[in-house]
N, C-alpha and C positions, 0 to 999 in steps of 0.2 A: 504494500500500500504506500502511495506517495503522499507526503504531507508538505504543505507549504511551510518554509522556514525551518524544516527539520535539518539536522546535521548528519552528514554521511560518516559512518564509522569506518575505520581502517582495519584490515585483517593483519596488519604488520605489528609485531611487538618489538619496538625499537631496542629495548634493553636486551632482550633475548638474542636478537639479530646481531647486535654489537658484540655481545659476549661470544657468540659463535664465530664471528669474524676474527676476534682476538685469538681464540683457540686455534683456528685454522692458520693464522699468521704465525703463531708460536710453533705449531707443528711443521710448517714450511721452513721456518728458520732453523729448527733442530735438524731437519733433513738436509738442509743446505750445509750446515756445519759438519755433519757426518760426511757428506760428499767431499767437502774441502779437506777434512782430515784424511780420508782415504786417498785423495789425490796427493797429498803431502807424503803419506807413507809410501806410495808407489814411487814418487820422485826420489825419496831417500833410498829406497831399495835398489832402484836402477843405478843411482850414484854409487852405492856400495858395491854392486856387482861390477860396475865399470872399473872401479879401483882394484878389484880382485884379479881382473884380467891383465893388468899391467905388470 
């Protein structure tokens, strides 16, 4: 039913959505940190293997 002067309500819960976005961001940052750590470990391992061959 339509009413003149009525307010339209939103189906968005801003606090819940913001909290979920922060959780997703933190999970992404943790994943990125792990990828960076693995890349550094590979780089160090390759460097050590290179020195062993000399």
